[in-house]
N, C-alpha and C positions, 0 to 999 in steps of 0.2 A: 189483156189480162193484167191485173194489178200485181206488181212485185215490189216488196219493201226490202231495202238494204240497210243493214246495220254494220257499223265498224266493230270488229272484235275488241273486247276488253277482258282482262283477267277474270272478271266476275262470271263470264260465260265459259270458263275453262271446262267445267264438267259437261256442259251442253255440247261444246266443241268435241271433246274426246268421245262422248257417246255417239255423236253423229259419225265420226270417223269409223267407229266399229261397225256401224250399220250401213254406211254408204256402199253403193255398188262398185265403187272404185277407190275405197278407202284403204290406206296403208298405215303401218305403224310410224312411218316417216312423217306423217301429218299429225300424230299425237303430240300434244303440247309438251310432254316430257322429252320428246325428241327435238321438236322445232325450237324450243326455248333454250337449248344448251348453248347456242351461240347468239342469244338475244342481244348481247352487247355489240355485235358486229352489224346487225341489220335492224332497220327501223320497221317494226311490224305494222302492216296495214291490211290485215286479213279482214274478209268481209263475209257476212251471213246474209242469205237471201230467203225471204219468206213469201209464201203464197198465203195471203190472209195472215193467219197466226201460225201456220205450219212451216217449220224450217225444212226447205227442200234442197238447198245447195249451200256450199261454203267455198270460199276461195282463199287458200293460203297465199299471202302476198306480203311484199315489203316495198317500201318506197325509198327512192334516192333522188332527192330534189323533185323535179317534175315528171319523173318516170315511175310508174307502178309496175312491178314484176311479180310474176306468180311462180315461185318465190325465189329471190336471189340467193338464198342460203341453201336451196335444195336442188338436186339434179333435175327434178321436174316438179310441177305443182299446179296442175290445172284445176278446173272446177270439180269439186267433190259433189256427187249427186245422190240424192235419195232414190230409192228404188221406185218411188212414186213420181219422180220428176219426168215430165214429158218434153217433147221437142218444143211445143208452144211455150212452155214455162221457161226453158233455157233461152229461147229467142227473146222473150220479154225481159229476162234477167240481163241479157247482154245489152238490150236497149236502155234499160234503167242504169246499168253500169256505165255506159258511154256518157249518158247525161250527167251522172254524178261526177265522173272524172273531169268532164269539161267544167262543171260548176266549181270543182276544187282546183282548177287551173293546172291539171296534169297535161303534159304535152304528148306523152306516149304511154301505151300499155303493151308490155311484153308478156307473152303467154307461152309457157313451157308445157306443152301437152303431155299428159300421162300416156306412155306407150300402151297399146292395147293388151299386151300380155298381163298387165296388172289389173285389168278389169275383171271383177267377179261375175258381172253381167255386162251385156253390150252397153257402152257408155260413150258413144261418139257424137252425142247431141252437140257438144261444144265445138267440134270440128265443123259441123254444118253452120253453126252460129258464127264462127269466125269467118267462114266463106261469105255468109250473107252480109256481114258488116265490114267487108273489104280488107280483112287482115292480110298481111304479106308474109309468106313463108320466107324467112331470111336466113335460116340455119337448119341444116339437117345432118345430124350425126348418125353414123352407122354402128349398130350394136350387133353382137353375135350371140345367138341363142340356140339351144337344143330343145326339141320337143321330146319330153321324157316319156310320152306315150308311144313314140315311134322313133326310138333312139337309132341313129345311124352308126355305121361301123367306124372305128378309128382308122387312120392311115397306117401304112406299114411302119413309118418312122415312129409314130406314137406307140404302136405295139412293141417295137424293138426297145424303146426307152423304158416301157413298163417291165418288160422281161429283164432288162439290165438292172433296174431298181430293185426288183424282187430278189434277184440273185445276190445283190449286194446286201440284202437284209434290211432295206429301208422300211420303217414303220410309221404309220400315220395315227396320231392321237388327237382327240378333242381336248382342248386346253383352255385355261384362263390366263395364260402367261402372255398377255398382250404386250407387255414391255419388251420382252425378248423379240417377239415378231416385229414390232414397230421399229426397233433398231435396225433390223434387216431391211425393212421396207424403206425407211428413211435413207439409209445408205444407198440402196438401189436407185431411188428416185433422184437423189443428189448427184450421183456419179453418172447416171445414164441420161437423165433428162433435165438436170439442174432445176429440179422441182421439189416440192414438199408435199407430204400427205395432207388431205383435207382435214383430217382429225389428228390431234396429238395422241400419244399413248394414254394419257390420263383421260382424255375425252372419250375415246373409244371404249376404254375399260369401264368408265362410268355409264355409258350408254348400254353396254352389254349387261351390266347389273340391273339397269332399268328394264331392259327388254331381253331377258335370258332365252326366251323361246324364238326370238327373231334374229339375234346377233350371236354368231358362233365362230370360234377360232379352231382351225385344224392345223396342227404342226406336224412336220415330217422330220424324222430322226434317223441318223446313222449311228447306231450304238447310243452314246450319250450326247452326241452333237446335234443341235437343232440346225437343219438346213433351210428352214423357212416354212412357208405354209400359206394359208389363205384365210381371210375373214369373210364370211358369207352373211348376207342379209336375207332372211327368209320371210316371205309374205305368204298370203293365202295360196297363191298359184305360182310363185316365182322364187327360185333360189338364185341369188345374184352374188358373184364374187366381187365384193367391194374393194378388196385389196388382195393381190397375189405378190408374194415376195420370196425369192429363192436366192441363196448365195451362189457364187460362181462354182464352188465345189458341188453344191446341190444340183446345179444344171448339168454338170458333167455326169452325175450319177443317176439322172432321170427323176429327181425329186419333184419337179413340177408335174410331170405326167402322173406320178403315183398319187400325189395329193389330190389332183383334180379327179382322177379315176375313183379314188376313195369317196369323195363327196358325191359324185354321180351315182355310184353304186349304192350308197347308204342313204340317199335322200330321194331317190327317184319315185318312191311310193307316196311321198308327201306332197309333191307339187307337180304342176303340169310343165313348167318351163325351167330350164337352167340358163342363166344369163351370164356371159362373160363381160358385158359392158361394152363401151365404145372403143373404137380404134381410130378416131379422127381428132384432128386439131384444127386450129384456124377457122373456127365456126363451121366445121364440116368440110372445108375445102381441101384439106390435106389428109390423106389416108396413110397410116402406118402399115405398110404392106407386110412387113415381117411379123408385127404383132397380130394382125388379123389372120395371117397364114397359120400361126400357131393355134389360134382358137378354132380355125376351120379344120385343123388336123384331128380334133375330137369329134368332128361332124357338125359343128355349129354353123348356122347360116344366118342371113341378115334380116333384121328389122330396123326401123329408123326411129330416132328421137327428133321430133319436130318442134321448132321454135317460130313463133309468129309475133308480129308487132302491128299495132294499130296506131296510126298518127291521129291525134285528136284535134 
């Protein structure tokens, strides 16, 4: 099968964004208005794959020296597939891609597969192609999710915290006050993990304005005091807690439990999955047991985020 590959240019922006909307595993994270917010930090090297003159796949990708990654600026970024793309096409696309990367003197291809919960239709053709072309699974992060069509019960501890929070009169509101939340989040990450958020307050606020149906902030209050909250990213089938940040006072009052419960109760009719994200570090080799225990207290259970590499 003949497959033609083109390197993405801004002239193809509208074509790219339209394909993302129609792909069977497309997400707003791959829209150019999202991907390009940090274009100054990554050298884009995204690719488009054609069968004759029909666009059937795209690869969000960036390059760093002689390594191509799909995509270094995103949590994941595998092959986006048309609903018409077949296994034979994807195998041929990988063959052409390997030849192209060798021709361009790339040393390695790093592939960050899209977790299956983000597929609107089955879309594992890429995993088979990775196997066929000798890719190595070098990293596996564990993520905690809840099936919203079959929600499990909370643990006794979570039920107790919810009761305590409600007796204290804690209220959850949808908000646009990203600056207040990000101050809490930044302080939490700095003091607990010596880390920084991926997004600044200005960046996440800008992205929320660009994608108001996909990025939402929920804050929890005790009277007039904000105790923290969560920023969620909502796609066709998944609600994902991109950030959760609660003050020490809020933790004592059950603010974490009440804000998560609020999101679960008010969004369960919109999506199939609720995702807490990963609880691993050191490329999946270290598990934060306290963090994942908290997620599991809401009934969440494990899926994996897989990372592959192909040495060229």
